[in-house]
N, C-alpha and C positions, 0 to 999 in steps of 0.2 A: 314423790308421788306424781303419777301421770296427770297432766293438766285436766283431762276430762274427768278423772276420778276426783280431783280436788274440787272442780266445779260441781260434780255430783254430790260431794260431801256437803258443800254449802247449800245446795238445793235441798237435800234431805233435812238438814238442820233447820232451814227456814220453814219446812213443812212439819216440824216437830219430831223428826226421826234422827237417830244417830247413824253414823257410818260405822257399823260394827265390823270386826275383822272378817266375818263371814260375808257381809254385804260387799266389803271392799274386795275380797278375793273373787267373788262372782262377777262384780263389775270389771275387774281387771281381766279376767278370763274372756269376757265378752268383748271388751274394748281391744284386746290384743289379738283376737281371732281375725283371720283373713277369710272367714267363711261364716255361714249361718250355722249355729251349733244346736244340736239336739240337747235335751236334758241329760241324756246319758253322757254326751261329750263334755258338757259343762261339769257334771258330777265327777267324771274321771279326772279332769284337769284340776278341779278344786281339791279333790281328795289326794292328789299328788302333793299338794302343798300342805294339806292338813286332813289326814284321814278321819278325824273326829267329826267333820262336818257331815251331817246326815242328809239323806235325800229329801226328807221332809223340809229341812231348813232351806234347801235349794229351791224346792217348789214354792214355799212361802215367800222367799226372797224374790223370786222371779215374778210372782203375782204382784208384790208391792212395787217392784221396779217398773212393771208394765203399767199399773195404775197411775204411777207418778210420771209416766212418759219418758223414763230413762232407758227403757228397753222395749223393743218391738218384737211381737210374736208373729211369725209367718206360718200359715197353714196351707200346705199343698194337699190336694185330695189324695186320700189313701196313705198319707205319711204322717209321722208324729210332728208336732210343732217344732219349729226351729227359732232360735233367738239371735238377735243382733242389737247393737246399740241404736238408739233413736236420735239421729243427728239433727233433725229439724221438723218442720211442719208438713213436709211431703216426702214420700219415699216410694219409689216405683220399681217394680221388678218385671223382667221378661224371662219366662221360664220355659225351657224345652220339655215337652211332654215325653220325649224319648229318653234322653240322657240325663235329664234333670238339671242341666247347667242353669245357673241363675245369673242374669246380667242386671246390674244396677242401672237404672235409667236416670236421666237428668231430672232433678226435682222440679225444674221449671217446665217440664213437659206439658202440664195442664194449665200453664199460664197463671192467671190470678183467680182460678176457680174457687179456692178457699175464701178469698176476699169477697167474691161475687156471692157465694153461698151465705157468708156471714151477713152481707148487706141485704140480700133478698129475703132470707129466712130468719135473721136475727140470732143465728147460732154463733157462739164464741168459742175460742180455743180449738178450732177445727184442725184436724190432721187429715191428710189425703194419702191413702195407701193403695196404689194401683198394682194389681197383679194380673199381667197378661200372659197367656200361655199359647204355645204353638210348637212348631218343630224347627230346630236349628237346621242349617243347610245340610249337614252330614246326616242327621236323622231323617230329614225329608227325602234325601236321595235314597236311603235304605228303604223307606216306606214305598218309594216308587218301584224299587226293584223287587221287594218282598212284601206284597200286601198281607195284612193281618187276616186271620181266619174269617171266612165268610165274605171277604171283600175281593172283588176282581181287580185286576190291574187297571181296567178302564174306569172303575168306580174311584179308585185312588187318584188317578190322573184327573178325573172330573172335579175333584175337590182341591185341585192345585190352586194356590193363590193367584197364579197368572190368569186363570179362568175367571176370577172374580173381578179383574180390572176392566 
């Protein structure tokens, strides 16, 4: 059993839940993925292992795993939610609005903000999930060459990050 799955099993048990075969499969799929997975991708991979696992079981399990902090749900505007394991108290992404590439950022990016918030406002068990979006160099170059409908090349260039410095 994968170390993360074993610790997840212990975590579930301490909270009064069992690590059922379905939960184990879903956790394995998410932990082994090298990408953020949609519900459809999770379902496809789980059903390759056991076709009897229903989509409703996957939805319910993901909700439980989210509530318990074992899985994170990421929502990009206009796209279905995607899931990944939740490794710590901070998780940050930089997302290209053009090609949708997702870059994981250093969890220490915001320093001790969660501790400062806890101390200042009395909140406990905080997690920080930053999602910043913009354009990767390739997509930005394409936008410079081919403005979107209703935009002139001058308007696109005036929105350049170099102009904001």
